[in-house]
Each structure stands twice: as C-alpha cells, then as structure tokens.
C-alpha positions in Angstrom: -37.3 -57.3 16.1 -39.3 -58.5 19.1 -43.1 -59.1 18.7 -43.9 -56.2 21.0 -41.8 -53.9 18.8 -43.3 -55.3 15.6 -46.7 -54.5 17.0 -45.8 -51.0 18.2 -44.4 -50.2 14.8 -47.4 -52.0 12.9 -45.0 -54.4 11.3 -46.3 -57.6 12.7 -48.2 -59.7 10.1 -51.8 -60.5 11.2 -53.9 -63.4 10.1 -57.7 -63.5 10.9 -59.3 -66.9 10.6 -63.0 -66.6 9.6 -64.3 -63.7 7.6 -67.9 -63.5 8.9 -69.7 -60.7 10.7 -66.9 -60.7 13.2 -63.7 -61.5 11.2 -64.2 -59.3 8.1 -64.9 -55.9 10.0 -61.9 -56.9 12.3 -59.7 -57.5 9.3 -60.5 -54.2 7.7 -60.1 -52.3 10.9 -56.6 -53.8 11.6 -55.7 -53.1 8.0 -56.8 -49.6 8.3 -54.5 -49.3 11.4 -51.6 -50.0 9.1 -51.0 -53.7 9.7 -50.5 -56.2 6.8 -53.5 -58.5 7.3 -54.3 -61.8 5.7 -58.0 -62.9 5.9 -58.7 -66.6 5.7 -62.0 -68.5 5.1 -62.6 -72.0 4.1 -65.2 -70.9 1.5 -63.2 -70.5 -1.7 -66.2 -68.8 -3.7 -66.7 -66.3 -0.8 -63.1 -65.4 -0.6 -63.1 -64.9 -4.4 -66.0 -62.5 -4.1 -64.5 -60.6 -1.2 -61.2 -60.4 -3.1 -63.1 -58.6 -5.9 -64.1 -56.1 -3.4 -67.8 -57.2 -2.9 -68.6 -57.2 0.8 -71.5 -59.4 2.1 -71.1 -58.1 5.6 -73.3 -55.0 6.4 -70.8 -53.5 8.8 -68.1 -53.3 6.0 -68.9 -51.4 2.8 -67.6 -52.7 -0.5 -65.8 -49.4 -0.9 -63.9 -49.7 2.4 -63.1 -53.3 1.6 -61.8 -52.4 -1.9 -59.6 -49.5 -0.4 -58.0 -51.8 2.2 -57.2 -54.3 -0.7 -56.0 -51.7 -3.1 -53.5 -50.3 -0.4 -52.0 -53.7 -0.1 -52.9 -54.0 3.5 -55.5 -56.8 3.2 -55.3 -59.9 1.1 -57.8 -62.8 1.3 -57.1 -66.5 0.9 -58.9 -69.9 1.3 -55.5 -71.7 1.4 -54.6 -72.8 5.0 -51.0 -73.1 3.9 -50.9 -69.4 3.1 -51.7 -67.9 6.6 -48.2 -67.4 8.1 -48.1 -64.4 10.5 -47.0 -63.2 13.8 -50.4 -62.6 15.1 -53.3 -65.0 14.7 -56.9 -64.2 15.6 -59.4 -67.0 15.4 -63.0 -65.7 14.6 -64.8 -68.8 13.4 -68.3 -69.9 14.2 -69.2 -71.9 17.3 -72.7 -73.2 16.7 -74.8 -75.3 19.0 -75.5 -78.8 17.6 -79.0 -80.4 17.5 -78.0 -82.7 20.4 -77.6 -79.7 22.5 -73.8 -80.0 22.4 -71.3 -77.2 21.6 -69.8 -77.6 18.1 -66.2 -76.6 18.3 -65.2 -78.2 15.1 -64.4 -74.9 13.4 -62.4 -73.8 16.4 -60.3 -76.9 16.6 -59.7 -76.9 12.7 -58.6 -73.3 13.0 -56.3 -74.2 15.9 -54.7 -76.9 13.7 -54.2 -74.4 10.8 -52.5 -72.0 13.2 -50.4 -74.7 14.8 -48.7 -75.4 11.5 -47.4 -71.7 11.6 -46.6 -71.2 15.3 -43.1 -69.9 15.8 -41.4 -68.4 18.8 -42.8 -65.0 19.5 -46.2 -65.7 18.0 -49.5 -64.4 19.5 -52.7 -66.5 19.1 -56.0 -65.0 20.3 -59.3 -66.9 20.2 -62.2 -64.5 19.8 -65.0 -67.0 19.1 -67.6 -67.2 21.8 -67.3 -70.4 23.8 -67.6 -71.9 27.2 -64.9 -71.3 29.9 -62.1 -73.6 29.5 -61.9 -73.9 25.8 -58.9 -71.9 25.2 -56.9 -73.6 27.9 -58.2 -77.2 27.6 -58.8 -77.4 23.8 -57.0 -74.8 21.8 -53.7 -74.8 23.8 -52.9 -78.5 23.4 -53.5 -78.3 19.6 -51.3 -75.3 19.3 -48.6 -77.0 21.5 -48.6 -79.9 19.1 -46.2 -77.7 17.0 -43.5 -78.4 19.6 -43.8 -74.9 21.1 -45.1 -74.2 24.6 -47.8 -71.6 25.3 -46.8 -68.9 27.7 -43.1 -69.6 27.1 -42.5 -69.7 23.2 -45.8 -68.0 22.1 -48.5 -66.0 23.7 -52.0 -67.3 24.0 -55.1 -65.2 25.0 -58.9 -64.9 24.7 -60.5 -61.7 23.7 -64.2 -62.1 23.1 -65.7 -60.4 20.1 -68.3 -57.7 20.9 -69.8 -57.2 17.6 -73.4 -55.9 17.4 -74.3 -56.3 13.7 -76.1 -53.2 12.3 -75.0 -51.0 15.1 -73.6 -47.8 13.6 -72.6 -46.2 17.0 -70.4 -49.0 18.3 -67.9 -50.8 16.0 -64.5 -52.4 16.4 -62.6 -49.2 16.9 -64.7 -47.8 19.8 -66.0 -50.9 21.6 -64.0 -51.7 24.7 -62.2 -55.0 24.7 -61.6 -57.7 27.4 -58.4 -59.7 27.2 -57.5 -62.8 29.3 -54.1 -64.4 28.8 -52.7 -67.9 29.7 -50.0 -65.8 31.7 -49.8 -62.1 32.6 -47.3 -61.7 30.0 -49.6 -63.2 27.3 -52.4 -60.8 28.4 -50.0 -57.8 28.2 -48.9 -58.8 24.7 -52.6 -59.2 23.5 -53.4 -55.9 25.1 -50.6 -54.2 23.3 -51.8 -55.5 20.0 -55.6 -54.5 20.5 -54.6 -51.1 21.7 -53.2 -50.3 18.3 -56.8 -50.0 17.0 -59.1 -50.1 20.1 -58.2 -47.5 22.7 -59.8 -49.2 25.7 -58.6 -52.7 26.6 -59.0 -54.2 30.0 -56.9 -57.2 31.1 -58.8 -59.8 33.3 -57.1 -62.3 35.5 -57.5 -65.5 33.4 -58.6 -67.0 30.1 -61.7 -68.4 31.8 -62.7 -65.0 33.2 -62.5 -63.5 29.7 -64.5 -66.4 28.3 -67.2 -66.2 31.0 -67.5 -62.4 30.6 -68.8 -62.9 27.1 -71.3 -65.5 28.2 -72.5 -63.2 31.1 -73.0 -60.3 28.6 -75.4 -62.2 26.5 -77.0 -64.3 29.2 -77.9 -60.9 30.9 -79.7 -59.8 27.7 -81.3 -63.3 27.2 -82.8 -63.4 30.8 -84.1 -59.8 30.6 -85.7 -60.2 27.2 -87.4 -63.4 28.6 -88.6 -61.3 31.6 -90.1 -58.6 29.5 -91.7 -61.2 27.1 -93.4 -62.8 30.0 -94.5 -59.4 31.1 -95.9 -58.7 27.5 -98.1 -61.8 27.8 -99.4 -60.8 31.2 -100.0 -57.2 30.2 -102.2 -58.4 27.3 -104.3 -60.4 29.8 -104.5 -57.3 32.1 -105.3 -54.9 29.4 -102.1 -53.0 29.9 -100.0 -51.5 27.0 -96.7 -53.2 27.7 -94.8 -50.6 25.6 -96.3 -47.6 27.6 -95.6 -49.5 30.8 -91.9 -50.0 30.0 -91.4 -46.4 28.9 -93.0 -45.3 32.2 -90.7 -47.5 34.2 -87.7 -46.3 32.2 -88.2 -42.7 33.5 -86.6 -43.9 36.8 -82.9 -42.7 36.5 -81.5 -45.6 38.6 -82.1 -49.2 39.2 -83.9 -49.9 35.9 -82.8 -50.8 32.4 -85.4 -50.9 29.6 -85.7 -54.1 27.5 -88.5 -54.6 25.1 -90.5 -57.7 24.1 -90.6 -59.2 20.7 -91.4 -62.4 18.7 -88.4 -64.3 20.2 -84.6 -64.1 20.0 -82.3 -64.6 17.1 -78.8 -64.4 15.8 -75.7 -66.3 16.8 -75.2 -64.8 20.2 -78.5 -64.4 22.3 -80.0 -67.8 21.6 -76.7 -69.8 21.7 -74.4 -68.3 24.3 -76.5 -69.2 27.2 -76.6 -72.7 26.0 -72.8 -72.8 26.2 -73.1 -71.7 29.8 -75.7 -74.3 30.6 -73.5 -77.0 29.0 -70.5 -76.1 31.0 -72.6 -76.0 34.2 -74.0 -79.6 33.5 -70.4 -80.7 33.2 -69.7 -79.4 36.7 -72.8 -81.0 38.0 -74.6 -77.7 38.3 -78.0 -76.3 37.1 -78.7 -73.0 35.4 -82.3 -72.9 36.2 -82.7 -69.2 35.6 -81.0 -69.4 32.3 -83.0 -72.5 31.1 -86.3 -70.9 32.1 -85.4 -67.8 30.1 -84.7 -70.0 27.1 -88.0 -71.7 27.4 -89.9 -68.4 27.6 -88.2 -66.9 24.6 -88.6 -70.0 22.5 -92.4 -70.1 23.0 -92.8 -66.4 21.7 -93.2 -67.5 18.0 -96.1 -69.6 19.2 -97.6 -66.7 21.1 -97.3 -64.4 18.1 -99.2 -67.0 16.0 -101.9 -67.3 18.6 -102.2 -63.5 18.8 -102.5 -63.1 15.0 -105.2 -65.8 15.1 -107.1 -63.9 17.7 -106.8 -60.6 15.8 -108.2 -62.3 12.7 -110.9 -64.0 14.7 -112.1 -60.6 16.0 -112.6 -59.7 12.3 -114.5 -62.9 11.6 -111.6 -64.4 9.7 -109.8 -67.8 10.3 -106.2 -68.2 10.4 -106.4 -71.2 8.1 -106.7 -70.0 4.5 -105.9 -66.4 5.5 -103.4 -64.5 3.3 -100.6 -63.2 5.6 -97.8 -60.8 4.7 -94.8 -61.2 7.1 -92.6 -58.2 7.2 -89.1 -59.1 7.9 -87.1 -62.3 7.8 -83.8 -61.3 9.3 -83.3 -61.8 13.1 -82.9 -58.1 13.8 -83.2 -54.7 12.2 -81.2 -53.5 9.4 -79.2 -56.7 8.8 -79.4 -59.7 6.3 -78.7 -62.4 9.0 -81.4 -65.0 9.3 -79.5 -67.3 11.8 -82.1 -68.5 14.6 -84.5 -65.8 13.2 -87.8 -65.8 15.1 -89.3 -64.6 11.8 -88.6 -67.9 10.1 -90.2 -69.7 13.0 -93.3 -67.4 12.9 -93.6 -68.1 9.1 -93.3 -71.9 9.5 -95.8 -72.0 12.3 -98.3 -69.8 10.4 -98.0 -72.2 7.4 -98.4 -75.2 9.6 -101.8 -73.6 10.8 -102.9 -73.5 7.1 -102.2 -69.8 6.5 -101.0 -68.6 3.0 -97.8 -66.8 3.8 -95.7 -64.4 1.8 -92.9 -62.2 3.1 -91.0 -59.0 2.4 -87.6 -58.2 3.5 -85.2 -55.7 1.7 -82.1 -57.4 3.0 -83.2 -61.1 2.6 -84.3 -62.0 -0.8 -84.8 -65.7 -0.2 -85.3 -68.0 2.9 -85.3 -71.6 3.6 -86.2 -73.6 6.8 -89.9 -72.7 6.5 -91.1 -75.9 4.8 -90.0 -74.7 1.4 -88.0 -72.0 -0.3 -89.7 -68.6 -0.2 -88.8 -65.4 -2.0 -89.3 -61.9 -0.8 -92.2 -60.2 -2.6 -92.3 -56.4 -3.5 -94.1 -54.4 -1.0 -96.6 -52.9 -3.4 -100.1 -51.3 -2.4 -101.8 -54.3 -4.1 -99.7 -56.8 -2.1 -100.6 -55.0 1.1 -104.3 -54.7 0.3 -104.6 -58.3 -0.7 -103.4 -59.5 2.7 -105.8 -60.3 5.4 -103.1 -59.4 7.9 -99.4 -58.1 7.8 -97.3 -59.3 10.6 -94.4 -57.0 11.5 -91.6 -59.4 12.8 -88.4 -57.4 11.9 -88.6 -53.6 12.1 -86.1 -52.5 9.4 -85.7 -48.8 9.5 -86.2 -48.5 5.7 -89.7 -50.0 5.6 -92.6 -47.8 4.6 -94.7 -48.1 7.8 -97.1 -45.4 6.8 -97.9 -47.2 3.6 -98.6 -50.4 5.6 -101.0 -48.6 7.8 -102.6 -47.0 4.8 -103.2 -50.2 2.7 -103.2 -53.3 5.1 -106.6 -54.1 6.4 -104.9 -55.5 9.6 -101.4 -55.3 11.1 -100.1 -57.2 14.0 -96.9 -55.5 15.3 -94.4 -57.4 17.4 -91.8 -54.8 17.5 -93.8 -51.5 18.2 -92.6 -50.3 14.9 -95.9 -48.6 14.4 -95.9 -46.6 17.6 -96.5 -43.4 15.8 -99.7 -44.7 14.3 -102.8 -45.0 16.5 -105.0 -46.6 13.9 -107.8 -49.2 14.3 -106.1 -51.7 12.0 -102.9 -51.9 14.1 -102.7 -54.5 16.9 -99.5 -54.5 19.0 -97.8 -57.4 20.8 
C-alpha cells in the first residue's frame, strides 16, 4: 500500500516528536481522526504521567487523553528506538539562547532520531518554529544520512504550528494550516495527511515560504503590540485613556485592527520568533530595524509598570520600598499555566529589586522561580487583599474574583484592563 493510500485509509502510523503544548494536542487530534499515533518525548517522568492519563497541557483534558489511550490509538514513549512510523511530525522546542543565537539542538536531535527510521515512502514534517532555511539546510542533511534522498525516497515538508494556548475557539481541527514542501510532490503528500484532520490546508511554493509565514504572523503581532504599548505611555502623559481610545478607533470597519497594551510580551512565540527573523537577516547582511525597535519597546514595559506602581503608591504617600504588593498572575497570558518569558515574573523581580515585599496569586501557577528565589502562590483571601498596599494585575485570568479585589484592596494597578467594569477610586489602569 502506498503512503497516500495509507493516509487516505488512516492506516499510516504517525509519530509526534515532542509532547508539549503543540505536540500533545496534535497527537490526540490525529488519534481521534483514527490514526495509530506514537507520542515521543525525552522526559521519561512526564511520559509516565501522560501514559497514566494525566494531561499537563490545558488544551487537552485528561479525560480526552485517557480516551485516546484506552482506544489503543495513542501510545506514549520516551524510547527513541520505539518511534517507527510512516509519518513523522517534529514538534520540539526552538528556544533562543542567551547569546542571542537560535538553539536548534532539539530539532537536530529529533531529526537524528527520525533518520534512524526513515524508509522509502516516509513523510517527515517539521512544525517547530524556526528561521527560513532550517528544514532544507539543517534537517534535510541529517535525514539523508539514512542513505535515503529527500524528495525521491521520502517526502519532506514544513508546516508551522499555529497553536494559541488557551484559545477555545481555534484549535488543531479548525485552524487552517500552511504547508511547504521540498518538492511539489512532498507538499501534496503533506497536504493529504493534514487534510485528514484539518479541513483547510494551503500549499505554498517552498519550505522557506512556509517557515517565513510563521515568523511573519508573530512578528506582525509583536510590532503592533509594541506600537500600542508606546501609545499607552504617551496617552498617560497626555491624560488620555488608552483603552477608550483604542475602542473608539476600532469602530472603523476597515483599515484598523485593535491591539491592546500590557506589561510586556511572553510565551514561546511572540518574544522569540522575531529574534529568529532578525538572526537570519543578520546572516544575510540585513537589518530588521523595525523588529528590533519593537523588541526594545516591549522589553521596557515591565520597567514602566514598576514605575507606574511606584507613582500610584507615591500619590497615596507610600514608598515602593517596603510596600506590600500582591501581584495577580504569573503566567504569560490568560487562562494558561505557561510562565515562559512571562512579563509577570519580570515585574515581580523588578519590584523586589526596588525593595517591595511581593507575594503573588495565580490559580494555574502554584510556584515560580526566576524572581530571585522560589515563590509560591498565596490564597486570594480578603485578609491577603486588605493587607496589601497595592495589588498589581499582570495576568487577567477569567476565573479571578475581580469584584473582590476592588472591594478589599486599598489600591489596584491594572495592566490588562481586567477591571474595566469597575470605576472605583482605588483602581489605576495602565
């Protein structure tokens, strides 16, 4: 049976390498479509927990995970020798190193793991976000070390992940996909596979176009967030309510898309992806001045938040040094437990550096590091709120009791406009 026939009849075995916020939802979705899926991750203890049906990814419930496992459609392993399949999807992390260099070590190791199992008729797809040229220049040679030639013996493609953690409206099944192949035939093979569980799949002309499309998506967001963050600072100086101003501008039915300010950007995508773009541009002798300016603006927002908190306290004859502050939220965005690059952690660290006594509450994040010492989430009790000199809302989780915050906290600095319903004297907004 050919690979296309095996895909059409859902008989192709699928291996997903990396079981994070991208790989685990993808594994479950493909298993639900009827494929036999092997999920692989290097963390043996995590694989053991997942195999027991305990999901640690918000977009996959433990119940759904257990159902996929009990049906025999999903099995999980940390043994790289146990990943043989006809379709391989690489969904591993691509962090940016401290030296401002892309760290592709997880991608290269995953490619080596796959190379050991590449056979004639195999499909290999890289989903991890990276700079244009990675699939062709780095992944392809590793896979071809198997003695098979990409584009002739096996299909090679790039299909960027488009996961938005915590977004209940758009998930794997209903988010359109982009596919670029080493050859047109590679692209068509990848499209045939993705269309088994995602109705809308668009082929682009090359691997590099697909890789660049993902960087463009997130750089677009990064730049526009920087623009509105800069407007927030200016609006404060002008005495203009930035939130009201944006909502007014958004009434225009064309030529405007609303973005909102905040304490900075976090997660793996928005702070990292533009850096991959800038890195590749520097290799080509080009500058990405607009992108780098946006990065500088967004990186300064935690400092701006700290200065505004100090100003709000000062207006009430209190100093930031020695003040008891209750930070609301540690995750990088609403309704997730992910703290990667979270501006909340930066705000906490900077407040502590200024001498404030900081406690935090987050229903999703029970413990955090990277703020100078390990901190644990405190219960959001009326006494905790009343004892704070100021509460700082950094992450606007939907489950938080904002009315109780307004009722009990003597002062609140709201970086997310989470308290827009409340016009109280003790609420100061970014």
